[in-house]
C-alpha positions in Angstrom: -0.2 0.2 0.1 2.7 2.2 1.3 4.7 2.0 -2.5 1.4 2.5 -4.2 0.7 5.9 -2.6 4.4 7.1 -2.9 4.0 6.1 -6.6 0.7 8.2 -6.9 2.2 11.2 -4.8 5.5 11.0 -7.0 3.1 11.4 -10.4 1.4 14.3 -8.9 -1.7 12.5 -8.8 -2.4 12.2 -5.2 -2.0 15.1 -3.5 -4.3 16.5 -0.6 -4.1 14.9 2.9 -7.2 14.1 3.7 -7.4 12.1 0.2 -4.0 10.2 1.3 -5.3 9.4 4.7 -8.4 8.0 2.7 -6.0 6.0 0.8 -4.2 4.6 3.8 -7.6 3.9 5.8 -9.3 2.1 3.5 -7.4 -1.0 2.1 -7.9 -1.3 -1.8 -7.3 -5.6 -0.5 -10.3 -5.5 1.3 -12.7 -4.7 -1.9 -11.1 -7.3 -4.4 -12.1 -10.7 -4.7 -10.3 -13.2 -3.0 -8.0 -14.2 -5.6 -7.0 -10.5 -6.8 -5.7 -9.8 -3.0 -2.3 -10.2 -4.4 -2.7 -8.0 -7.0 -4.7 -5.0 -5.3 -1.8 -2.9 -4.6 -1.1 -2.4 -8.5 -2.0 0.3 -10.1 -4.6 -1.1 -12.5 -7.9 -2.0 -12.9 -9.1 -5.6 -11.5 -12.1 -7.5 -12.5 -14.6 -7.8 -9.6 -17.3 -10.1 -11.8 -20.1 -9.3 -13.5 -17.6 -8.0 -16.6 -16.7 -5.0 -14.1 -13.9 -3.6 -12.7 -12.6 -1.9 -9.4 -11.1 1.2 -11.1 -7.5 1.7 -11.4 -6.0 3.5 -8.1 -4.7 6.9 -10.4 -8.0 7.0 -11.8 -9.9 7.0 -8.5 -7.1 9.4 -7.0 -7.4 11.6 -10.0 -11.3 11.9 -9.3 -11.3 12.5 -5.7 -8.6 15.1 -6.0 -11.0 17.0 -8.5 -14.3 16.3 -6.6 -12.6 17.0 -3.1 -14.9 15.5 -0.4 -15.3 17.7 2.2 -16.2 16.5 6.2 -19.9 16.5 6.3 -21.2 16.6 2.8 -24.0 14.6 1.4 -22.5 12.8 -1.8 -24.1 10.3 -4.0 -21.7 7.3 -5.4 -22.5 6.0 -8.8 -21.8 2.7 -9.6 -20.1 2.0 -6.8 -19.0 -1.7 -7.7 -16.8 -3.2 -5.1 -17.9 -0.8 -2.6 -13.9 1.0 -2.7 -15.1 4.2 -3.6 -18.2 4.8 -1.3 -15.8 4.1 1.5 -13.2 6.1 0.6 -16.0 8.8 0.5 -17.5 7.7 4.0 -13.9 8.1 5.3 -13.7 11.7 3.8 -17.2 13.0 4.9 -16.8 11.5 8.1 -19.3 10.9 11.0 -21.0 13.8 10.0 -21.5 13.3 6.4 -23.4 10.9 4.6 -22.9 9.0 1.1 -25.3 7.0 -0.7 -23.8 4.2 -3.2 -25.9 2.9 -6.2 -25.0 -0.2 -8.4 -27.1 -1.6 -10.7 -25.7 -5.1 -10.8 -27.2 -7.4 -8.2 -24.0 -9.6 -7.1 -22.1 -6.6 -7.1 -25.0 -4.4 -4.6 -23.9 -7.8 -2.3 -20.4 -7.9 -2.8 -19.9 -4.1 -2.3 -22.3 -4.0 1.0 -20.4 -6.6 2.8 -17.2 -4.9 1.8 -18.6 -1.5 3.2 -20.0 -2.6 6.3 -16.5 -4.5 7.2 -15.1 -1.0 6.8 -17.8 0.9 8.7 -17.5 -1.8 11.6 -14.0 -0.7 12.4 -15.3 2.6 13.0 -18.8 2.1 14.2 -19.9 4.4 11.5 -23.4 4.6 9.8 -22.6 6.9 7.2 -22.9 5.2 4.1 -24.7 2.4 2.3 -24.9 0.3 -0.8 -28.6 0.3 -2.6 -29.1 -1.3 -6.3 -30.4 1.6 -8.4 -33.8 2.0 -9.9 -35.0 2.8 -13.3 -34.4 6.6 -12.8 -30.7 7.4 -12.4 -29.2 8.7 -9.6 -31.4 9.3 -6.3 -33.7 12.0 -6.9 -35.6 11.1 -3.4 -32.7 12.4 -1.4 -31.4 15.0 -3.4 -29.8 17.7 -3.8 -26.0 16.4 -3.1 -23.3 18.3 -2.4 -21.2 16.0 -4.9 -21.8 13.5 -7.2 -19.1 10.8 -8.0 -19.8 8.7 -11.2 -17.5 5.7 -11.8 -19.1 4.5 -15.4 -18.8 6.2 -18.7 -21.8 8.4 -20.1 -22.1 9.3 -23.6 -23.3 13.0 -22.7 -23.9 15.1 -19.0 -26.9 13.2 -17.8 -29.5 16.1 -17.2 -31.2 14.3 -14.7 -28.1 13.8 -12.2 -27.2 17.4 -12.7 -30.4 18.1 -11.7 -29.6 16.3 -8.1 -26.8 18.8 -7.2 -27.5 21.6 -5.0 -26.2 25.0 -6.3 -22.6 25.1 -6.0 -22.3 21.4 -6.3 -19.5 19.6 -8.2 -20.1 16.3 -10.2 -16.9 14.7 -11.1 -18.1 12.0 -14.2 -16.6 10.5 -17.1 -18.4 11.4 -20.5 -16.9 9.2 -23.3 -13.0 9.0 -22.6 -12.8 12.0 -20.5 -13.2 13.0 -16.8 -15.3 16.0 -16.5 -15.7 18.1 -13.7 -19.0 19.8 -13.7 -20.1 22.5 -11.1 -23.6 23.9 -10.7 -23.8 27.6 -10.8 -26.8 29.4 -10.9 -28.8 26.6 -12.3 -25.9 26.2 -15.4 -23.2 23.7 -15.5 -19.7 24.7 -15.7 -17.5 22.1 -17.2 -13.8 21.4 -17.1 -12.2 18.3 -19.4 -10.0 16.4 -18.6 -9.2 13.6 -21.6 -7.5 10.0 -21.9 -9.6 7.4 -19.5 -11.8 4.3 -20.3 -14.8 3.3 -18.3 -17.7 0.8 -18.4 -20.7 2.2 -19.6 -23.3 4.1 -17.6 -26.9 2.1 -17.4 -29.4 2.5 -15.7 -30.3 -1.2 -15.1 
């Protein structure tokens, strides 16, 4: 783990003290299948079943640095997969914050839940959960959110997710082969694009 964090810091990807702390505390090896544990600290995506992957650590660090989660925030994690990003966000928002993880693949919902619960039990926290995503993209019933993290690629900016951001909120999302940071200002989307990434596609069900 230390070598992976050192690599990400040396590449200039991992910079913020709170995000470095989250990477140290939320062990990636606890969120991969048993047969993959020896590979958990490699800087590459790993299969977790159902043709899905746990994202490359560099990509997760890149997205979290742009999202900049803060203590006490309410965050939506779309495409929670193994539960690793949900747990990282849980650490970053702390016990006064809230993270809602959504996953469309039933087997991964259960896998992610088990992994997340083991992590939360270490701190006796109840600030995060993973649910199966519904027919509507995101979680409009519990909106607005301070931040939204999306771990699957959309073809264009999903207006339904943007609507679930509070004013001043930030969404980090892959759109096609770029990562975008979307800031909601006066109801409009201020966008920044960072190209050169590959993700699984974003689907509702």
